[in-house]
KOLGU-123801 format. One record per residue (C-alpha): residue in one letter; residue number from 0; x, y negated, z negated. Coordinates in Angstrom, 1 decimal, padded with zeros to 4 digits. Example, Ala and Ser with C-alpha at 12.3 -4.5 7.8 and 13.67 -1.06 7.14 Angstrom:
BEGIN
vexvex: A	vose: 0	px: 012.3	py: 004.5	pz: -007.8
vexvex: S	vose: 1	px: 013.7	py: 001.1	pz: -007.1
This chain:
BEGIN
vexvex: M	vose: 0	px: -016.2	py: -050.0	pz: 023.4
vexvex: K	vose: 1	px: -016.0	py: -047.1	pz: 025.8
vexvex: K	vose: 2	px: -012.1	py: -047.2	pz: 025.5
vexvex: I	vose: 3	px: -012.3	py: -047.0	pz: 021.7
vexvex: N	vose: 4	px: -014.7	py: -044.1	pz: 021.8
vexvex: L	vose: 5	px: -012.5	py: -042.3	pz: 024.3
vexvex: I	vose: 6	px: -009.4	py: -042.9	pz: 022.2
vexvex: L	vose: 7	px: -011.2	py: -041.6	pz: 019.1
vexvex: I	vose: 8	px: -012.2	py: -038.5	pz: 020.9
vexvex: I	vose: 9	px: -008.7	py: -037.9	pz: 022.2
vexvex: L	vose: 10	px: -007.3	py: -038.4	pz: 018.7
vexvex: G	vose: 11	px: -009.9	py: -036.0	pz: 017.3
vexvex: V	vose: 12	px: -009.0	py: -033.3	pz: 019.9
vexvex: V	vose: 13	px: -005.2	py: -033.8	pz: 019.3
vexvex: T	vose: 14	px: -005.7	py: -033.7	pz: 015.6
vexvex: T	vose: 15	px: -007.8	py: -030.5	pz: 015.9
vexvex: F	vose: 16	px: -005.2	py: -028.7	pz: 018.0
vexvex: T	vose: 17	px: -002.2	py: -029.8	pz: 016.0
vexvex: S	vose: 18	px: -003.8	py: -028.8	pz: 012.7
vexvex: C	vose: 19	px: -004.6	py: -025.3	pz: 014.0
vexvex: N	vose: 20	px: -003.0	py: -022.7	pz: 011.8
vexvex: E	vose: 21	px: -001.1	py: -019.7	pz: 013.1
vexvex: D	vose: 22	px: -003.4	py: -017.6	pz: 010.9
vexvex: L	vose: 23	px: -006.1	py: -018.1	pz: 013.6
vexvex: F	vose: 24	px: -004.0	py: -016.0	pz: 016.0
vexvex: D	vose: 25	px: -003.0	py: -013.2	pz: 013.5
vexvex: I	vose: 26	px: -003.5	py: -009.7	pz: 014.6
vexvex: K	vose: 27	px: -004.2	py: -006.8	pz: 012.2
vexvex: F	vose: 28	px: -003.4	py: -003.2	pz: 012.7
vexvex: G	vose: 29	px: -002.8	py: -000.1	pz: 010.6
vexvex: L	vose: 30	px: 000.5	py: 001.5	pz: 009.9
vexvex: N	vose: 31	px: 000.7	py: 005.3	pz: 010.0
vexvex: S	vose: 32	px: -000.6	py: 006.5	pz: 006.7
vexvex: K	vose: 33	px: 001.9	py: 008.2	pz: 004.4
vexvex: E	vose: 34	px: 001.2	py: 011.4	pz: 002.4
vexvex: V	vose: 35	px: 003.2	py: 012.5	pz: -000.6
vexvex: S	vose: 36	px: 002.7	py: 015.7	pz: -002.6
vexvex: Y	vose: 37	px: 003.5	py: 016.4	pz: -006.2
vexvex: T	vose: 38	px: 003.3	py: 019.6	pz: -008.2
vexvex: I	vose: 39	px: 002.3	py: 018.9	pz: -011.8
vexvex: Q	vose: 40	px: 003.6	py: 021.6	pz: -014.2
vexvex: P	vose: 41	px: 001.5	py: 022.8	pz: -017.1
vexvex: T	vose: 42	px: 001.8	py: 020.9	pz: -020.4
vexvex: T	vose: 43	px: 000.8	py: 021.7	pz: -023.9
vexvex: Q	vose: 44	px: -000.5	py: 018.3	pz: -024.9
vexvex: A	vose: 45	px: -001.9	py: 015.1	pz: -023.5
vexvex: G	vose: 46	px: 000.3	py: 012.3	pz: -022.4
vexvex: D	vose: 47	px: 002.3	py: 010.9	pz: -019.5
vexvex: I	vose: 48	px: 003.0	py: 012.8	pz: -016.3
vexvex: I	vose: 49	px: 005.8	py: 011.2	pz: -014.3
vexvex: L	vose: 50	px: 005.5	py: 011.3	pz: -010.5
vexvex: E	vose: 51	px: 009.1	py: 011.5	pz: -009.4
vexvex: P	vose: 52	px: 010.3	py: 009.4	pz: -006.5
vexvex: T	vose: 53	px: 009.3	py: 010.9	pz: -003.1
vexvex: S	vose: 54	px: 010.4	py: 009.4	pz: 000.2
vexvex: Q	vose: 55	px: 008.8	py: 009.1	pz: 003.6
vexvex: A	vose: 56	px: 010.3	py: 007.8	pz: 006.8
vexvex: L	vose: 57	px: 008.9	py: 004.6	pz: 008.2
vexvex: N	vose: 58	px: 009.6	py: 002.7	pz: 011.4
vexvex: L	vose: 59	px: 007.7	py: -000.6	pz: 011.2
vexvex: D	vose: 60	px: 009.6	py: -002.0	pz: 014.2
vexvex: S	vose: 61	px: 008.2	py: 000.5	pz: 016.7
vexvex: I	vose: 62	px: 004.7	py: 000.3	pz: 015.2
vexvex: A	vose: 63	px: 004.8	py: -003.5	pz: 015.6
vexvex: Q	vose: 64	px: 005.9	py: -003.2	pz: 019.2
vexvex: A	vose: 65	px: 003.2	py: -000.7	pz: 020.0
vexvex: N	vose: 66	px: 000.7	py: -003.3	pz: 018.7
vexvex: G	vose: 67	px: 001.9	py: -006.2	pz: 020.7
vexvex: T	vose: 68	px: 004.3	py: -007.9	pz: 018.3
vexvex: T	vose: 69	px: 007.8	py: -007.6	pz: 016.8
vexvex: L	vose: 70	px: 009.2	py: -007.0	pz: 013.4
vexvex: N	vose: 71	px: 010.1	py: -010.7	pz: 013.1
vexvex: K	vose: 72	px: 006.5	py: -011.7	pz: 013.6
vexvex: V	vose: 73	px: 005.1	py: -009.4	pz: 010.9
vexvex: K	vose: 74	px: 003.9	py: -011.6	pz: 008.1
vexvex: H	vose: 75	px: 002.4	py: -009.1	pz: 005.6
vexvex: V	vose: 76	px: 002.0	py: -005.4	pz: 004.9
vexvex: Y	vose: 77	px: -000.8	py: -004.6	pz: 002.4
vexvex: I	vose: 78	px: -001.9	py: -001.4	pz: 000.9
vexvex: K	vose: 79	px: -005.4	py: -000.8	pz: 002.2
vexvex: K	vose: 80	px: -006.2	py: 002.4	pz: 000.3
vexvex: V	vose: 81	px: -004.6	py: 005.0	pz: -002.0
vexvex: T	vose: 82	px: -006.4	py: 008.3	pz: -002.2
vexvex: A	vose: 83	px: -005.5	py: 011.1	pz: -004.7
vexvex: T	vose: 84	px: -006.6	py: 014.7	pz: -003.9
vexvex: I	vose: 85	px: -006.2	py: 018.0	pz: -005.8
vexvex: V	vose: 86	px: -004.9	py: 020.4	pz: -003.2
vexvex: D	vose: 87	px: -004.4	py: 023.5	pz: -005.4
vexvex: P	vose: 88	px: -006.0	py: 025.1	pz: -007.3
vexvex: P	vose: 89	px: -009.2	py: 024.0	pz: -005.6
vexvex: T	vose: 90	px: -011.3	py: 024.6	pz: -008.7
vexvex: L	vose: 91	px: -009.6	py: 021.8	pz: -010.7
vexvex: N	vose: 92	px: -010.6	py: 018.2	pz: -010.9
vexvex: F	vose: 93	px: -009.2	py: 014.9	pz: -012.2
vexvex: E	vose: 94	px: -011.3	py: 014.7	pz: -015.5
vexvex: I	vose: 95	px: -008.2	py: 014.7	pz: -017.8
vexvex: I	vose: 96	px: -006.8	py: 011.6	pz: -016.0
vexvex: Q	vose: 97	px: -007.3	py: 008.5	pz: -018.1
vexvex: G	vose: 98	px: -005.0	py: 006.0	pz: -016.3
vexvex: G	vose: 99	px: -001.8	py: 005.5	pz: -014.4
vexvex: F	vose: 100	px: -000.2	py: 003.8	pz: -011.5
vexvex: I	vose: 101	px: 001.6	py: 004.2	pz: -008.2
vexvex: D	vose: 102	px: 004.7	py: 002.2	pz: -007.3
vexvex: V	vose: 103	px: 006.8	py: 001.8	pz: -004.1
vexvex: Q	vose: 104	px: 010.5	py: 001.4	pz: -004.5
vexvex: T	vose: 105	px: 013.7	py: 000.9	pz: -002.5
vexvex: G	vose: 106	px: 017.1	py: 002.0	pz: -003.6
vexvex: I	vose: 107	px: 018.0	py: 004.0	pz: -006.7
vexvex: V	vose: 108	px: 017.5	py: 002.8	pz: -010.3
vexvex: G	vose: 109	px: 020.6	py: 001.1	pz: -011.4
vexvex: D	vose: 110	px: 021.8	py: 000.1	pz: -007.9
vexvex: P	vose: 111	px: 021.9	py: -003.6	pz: -007.0
vexvex: D	vose: 112	px: 019.5	py: -003.1	pz: -004.1
vexvex: F	vose: 113	px: 016.9	py: -001.4	pz: -006.3
vexvex: D	vose: 114	px: 013.4	py: -002.9	pz: -006.3
vexvex: L	vose: 115	px: 010.0	py: -001.7	pz: -007.5
vexvex: L	vose: 116	px: 006.5	py: -002.8	pz: -006.8
vexvex: R	vose: 117	px: 003.2	py: -001.6	pz: -008.2
vexvex: I	vose: 118	px: 000.8	py: -000.8	pz: -005.4
vexvex: A	vose: 119	px: -002.2	py: 000.9	pz: -007.1
vexvex: E	vose: 120	px: -003.4	py: 001.2	pz: -010.7
vexvex: I	vose: 121	px: -005.8	py: 003.6	pz: -012.3
vexvex: S	vose: 122	px: -007.7	py: 001.6	pz: -014.9
vexvex: S	vose: 123	px: -010.6	py: 003.9	pz: -015.6
vexvex: A	vose: 124	px: -011.0	py: 007.7	pz: -015.7
vexvex: P	vose: 125	px: -012.0	py: 009.0	pz: -012.3
vexvex: G	vose: 126	px: -014.1	py: 011.8	pz: -013.9
vexvex: P	vose: 127	px: -014.7	py: 015.4	pz: -012.7
vexvex: V	vose: 128	px: -013.9	py: 014.8	pz: -009.0
vexvex: Q	vose: 129	px: -011.3	py: 016.5	pz: -006.8
vexvex: E	vose: 130	px: -010.6	py: 013.3	pz: -004.9
vexvex: F	vose: 131	px: -010.7	py: 009.6	pz: -005.8
vexvex: E	vose: 132	px: -009.5	py: 006.3	pz: -004.6
vexvex: I	vose: 133	px: -006.9	py: 004.5	pz: -006.7
vexvex: P	vose: 134	px: -007.6	py: 000.8	pz: -006.6
vexvex: A	vose: 135	px: -004.8	py: -000.9	pz: -004.6
vexvex: T	vose: 136	px: -003.2	py: -004.1	pz: -005.9
vexvex: S	vose: 137	px: -002.9	py: -007.1	pz: -003.6
vexvex: A	vose: 138	px: 000.8	py: -006.8	pz: -003.4
vexvex: D	vose: 139	px: 002.6	py: -007.5	pz: -000.1
vexvex: V	vose: 140	px: 004.9	py: -004.6	pz: 000.6
vexvex: L	vose: 141	px: 006.6	py: -006.1	pz: 003.7
vexvex: P	vose: 142	px: 010.1	py: -006.1	pz: 002.2
vexvex: F	vose: 143	px: 009.8	py: -002.4	pz: 001.4
vexvex: A	vose: 144	px: 008.1	py: -001.6	pz: 004.8
vexvex: K	vose: 145	px: 011.0	py: -003.1	pz: 006.7
vexvex: K	vose: 146	px: 013.3	py: -000.4	pz: 005.3
vexvex: P	vose: 147	px: 013.6	py: 003.0	pz: 007.1
vexvex: I	vose: 148	px: 012.5	py: 004.9	pz: 004.0
vexvex: L	vose: 149	px: 009.6	py: 004.2	pz: 001.8
vexvex: T	vose: 150	px: 009.7	py: 005.8	pz: -001.7
vexvex: F	vose: 151	px: 006.6	py: 006.4	pz: -003.9
vexvex: S	vose: 152	px: 006.7	py: 007.1	pz: -007.6
vexvex: G	vose: 153	px: 004.3	py: 006.7	pz: -010.5
vexvex: K	vose: 154	px: 002.7	py: 007.9	pz: -013.7
vexvex: L	vose: 155	px: -000.5	py: 009.6	pz: -014.6
vexvex: I	vose: 156	px: -001.9	py: 009.4	pz: -018.2
vexvex: T	vose: 157	px: -003.9	py: 012.4	pz: -019.4
vexvex: N	vose: 158	px: -006.3	py: 012.9	pz: -022.3
vexvex: G	vose: 159	px: -005.5	py: 016.6	pz: -022.5
vexvex: P	vose: 160	px: -003.0	py: 019.3	pz: -021.5
vexvex: V	vose: 161	px: -002.5	py: 020.4	pz: -017.9
vexvex: T	vose: 162	px: -003.4	py: 024.1	pz: -018.1
vexvex: V	vose: 163	px: -002.1	py: 025.3	pz: -014.8
vexvex: A	vose: 164	px: 000.4	py: 024.1	pz: -012.1
vexvex: T	vose: 165	px: -001.5	py: 021.6	pz: -010.0
vexvex: K	vose: 166	px: -000.6	py: 020.3	pz: -006.6
vexvex: I	vose: 167	px: -001.9	py: 016.8	pz: -005.8
vexvex: K	vose: 168	px: -001.6	py: 014.7	pz: -002.7
vexvex: L	vose: 169	px: -001.5	py: 010.9	pz: -002.4
vexvex: K	vose: 170	px: -002.5	py: 009.4	pz: 000.9
vexvex: V	vose: 171	px: -001.4	py: 005.7	pz: 001.3
vexvex: E	vose: 172	px: -003.0	py: 003.6	pz: 004.0
vexvex: F	vose: 173	px: -001.6	py: 000.2	pz: 005.1
vexvex: E	vose: 174	px: -002.8	py: -002.9	pz: 006.9
vexvex: V	vose: 175	px: -000.3	py: -005.1	pz: 008.8
vexvex: V	vose: 176	px: -000.8	py: -008.7	pz: 009.5
vexvex: A	vose: 177	px: 001.3	py: -010.3	pz: 012.3
vexvex: N	vose: 178	px: 001.5	py: -013.0	pz: 014.9
vexvex: P	vose: 179	px: 001.2	py: -011.6	pz: 018.5
vexvex: L	vose: 180	px: 004.1	py: -012.0	pz: 021.0
């Protein structure tokens, strides 16, 4: 009887260790946040404001190494937070914004290597604030983050004209999930 109990315990321990998932050992760390600025020109009517593609350098490989892993062991890169801020003029706010989105892209539209992914979406008006968080999607941007350049673009939808040139800043924060070395 003792042998059967011992065998069952050993089988249970072996099963437990072999069924351990690599996810238990995942490490999470931030990627340097990226800031992009746009100057929105005055308009005479409500409508769409296109945020033209703006690029930022990125070196996921060195950031992974600094956090005890390698690029090959990085499993996911998620957008943790996207914050929009009015930089100038300081008296304006986002009350005319009714919706919109922010994308990340690689390549140039029309090229075979072009790809586009929605990372944040404005589904409700932020109101009369000078800064607000744009809800991030659950998209995994790893294929984009592996490139040396990360390009952001998007669109804002207004319910009225933009009366004065307005400089806005988008700050994008990331979370990286990887296996340690």
